[in-house]
C-alpha positions as CSV (number, residue, x, y, z in Angstrom):
1,M,16.5,8.3,-49.9
2,N,18.5,8.8,-53.1
3,L,22.0,7.4,-53.6
4,V,24.4,8.0,-56.5
5,E,28.0,7.0,-56.7
6,Y,30.6,9.7,-57.4
7,E,32.7,9.1,-60.5
8,N,36.3,7.9,-59.6
9,D,35.5,7.7,-55.9
10,D,34.1,5.2,-53.4
11,E,31.9,7.7,-51.7
12,M,28.2,8.3,-52.5
13,K,26.0,11.3,-52.9
14,V,22.9,11.0,-50.6
15,W,19.8,13.2,-50.5
16,L,16.2,13.0,-49.4
17,S,13.3,13.4,-51.8
18,E,10.9,16.4,-51.3
19,S,8.3,14.0,-49.7
20,E,10.9,12.6,-47.3
21,V,12.0,16.1,-46.4
22,G,8.4,16.9,-45.6
23,Q,8.0,13.8,-43.5
24,L,11.1,14.7,-41.6
25,L,10.0,18.3,-41.0
26,D,6.6,17.1,-39.8
27,E,8.4,15.5,-36.8
28,F,9.2,18.9,-35.4
29,E,6.6,21.1,-33.7
30,D,9.0,23.9,-32.9
31,T,9.3,26.4,-35.7
32,E,13.0,27.2,-35.1
33,K,13.9,23.5,-35.2
34,R,11.9,23.0,-38.4
35,I,13.7,25.9,-40.0
36,A,17.1,24.6,-38.9
37,V,16.5,21.0,-40.1
38,G,15.0,22.4,-43.4
39,L,18.2,24.4,-44.0
40,A,20.4,21.4,-43.1
41,V,18.7,19.0,-45.6
42,R,18.3,21.3,-48.6
43,P,21.1,22.7,-50.7
44,P,21.8,26.5,-50.6
45,L,19.9,28.7,-53.0
46,G,21.3,28.6,-56.5
47,R,22.7,25.1,-56.1
48,G,21.0,22.0,-57.6
49,R,20.3,18.8,-55.9
50,P,22.9,16.1,-56.4
51,G,22.3,14.2,-59.6
52,R,20.5,17.1,-61.2
53,A,21.9,19.5,-63.8
């Protein structure tokens, strides 16, 4: 899990690495659940991951 503090804020950006996402998705046998969780943990197309330009 990756954590980065926001500038001028007490909150943090949190995201999973690609390997962690893969491990999470491996827990679901149902295709619809895998798709739903995959969409939930990845940013929308065209948007970078937190901490990346």
